C-alpha positions as CSV (number, residue, x, y, z in Angstrom):
1,M,112.8,228.9,106.0
2,N,115.9,227.8,104.1
3,E,114.6,224.5,103.1
4,V,111.2,226.0,101.9
5,T,113.2,228.5,99.8
6,K,115.5,225.8,98.2
7,S,112.3,223.7,97.4
8,I,110.5,226.5,95.7
9,E,113.7,227.5,93.7
10,R,114.1,223.9,92.8
11,Q,110.6,223.8,91.6
12,L,110.1,220.7,93.6
13,S,107.0,222.3,95.7
14,K,103.6,221.5,94.6
15,L,102.0,223.8,97.5
16,I,103.5,226.0,100.1
17,I,101.7,226.9,103.5
18,M,102.8,229.6,105.6
19,A,101.7,230.6,109.2
20,E,100.4,234.1,109.7
21,D,101.7,234.8,112.9
22,V,105.4,234.6,112.2
23,T,107.7,237.3,113.7
24,P,109.1,239.3,112.3
25,P,106.7,239.0,109.2
26,E,109.6,239.9,107.2
27,I,111.0,236.4,107.4
28,L,108.1,235.3,104.9
29,F,108.0,238.3,102.5
30,H,110.0,236.6,99.9
31,I,108.2,233.3,99.8
32,P,105.0,234.6,98.0
33,L,107.1,236.5,95.3
34,L,108.9,233.1,94.8
35,C,106.0,231.1,94.4
36,E,104.1,233.6,91.9
37,E,107.4,233.6,89.9
38,K,107.7,229.8,89.9
39,G,103.8,229.3,89.4
40,I,103.6,227.4,92.6
41,P,100.4,227.7,94.7
42,Y,100.6,228.8,98.3
43,G,98.3,229.8,101.2
44,Y,98.3,230.3,105.1
45,L,97.2,228.9,108.3
46,S,96.5,231.1,111.3
47,T,99.4,230.0,113.6
48,K,102.7,228.4,113.5
49,K,101.5,225.7,116.0
50,E,98.5,224.8,113.9
51,L,100.7,224.5,110.9
52,G,103.3,222.2,112.7
53,N,100.1,220.1,114.0
54,T,98.6,219.8,110.5
55,A,101.9,218.8,109.1
56,R,102.1,216.1,111.8
57,I,105.8,217.4,113.0
58,N,104.8,218.2,116.5
59,V,106.8,221.7,116.5
60,S,105.7,225.1,115.4
61,A,106.4,225.6,111.7
62,S,106.7,229.0,110.0
63,A,106.2,227.5,106.4
64,I,106.0,224.1,104.9
65,S,106.6,222.9,101.5
66,I,104.7,219.9,100.2
67,E,106.7,217.9,97.7
68,N,105.3,214.4,97.7
69,V,101.7,214.1,98.4
70,G,101.9,210.4,98.8
71,T,99.9,207.7,97.1
72,G,96.1,208.3,96.9
73,N,96.4,212.1,98.0
74,D,96.6,213.7,94.7
75,S,92.9,214.6,94.5
76,A,93.0,216.1,97.9
77,V,96.1,218.2,97.4
78,N,94.3,219.4,94.1
79,D,91.2,220.4,95.7
80,V,93.1,222.7,98.3
81,I,95.0,224.2,95.3
82,K,91.7,224.8,93.6
83,K,90.1,226.4,96.5
84,L,93.3,228.7,97.1
85,E,92.9,229.9,93.4
86,E,89.2,230.7,93.8
87,I,90.0,232.7,97.0
88,K,92.7,234.7,95.2
89,K,90.2,235.6,92.5
């Protein structure tokens, strides 16, 4: 959580993804507020395990920050961001 918070505050994040099953939930309360303040899109996955597997880190994760999408992946991340924006409307 500390690294995700730092990434947001430094405006390095392109996208933040959080797990919905974090306990206590207060751990994540500040993340959406920071993202809104900095204009960084964010979304949720169901479980910490699913988030860790999706990020390919082989451990559960409460939140991840995507800073560098890698060569050729910009369109995939932009598609995710557009879908998140549509959901919020």
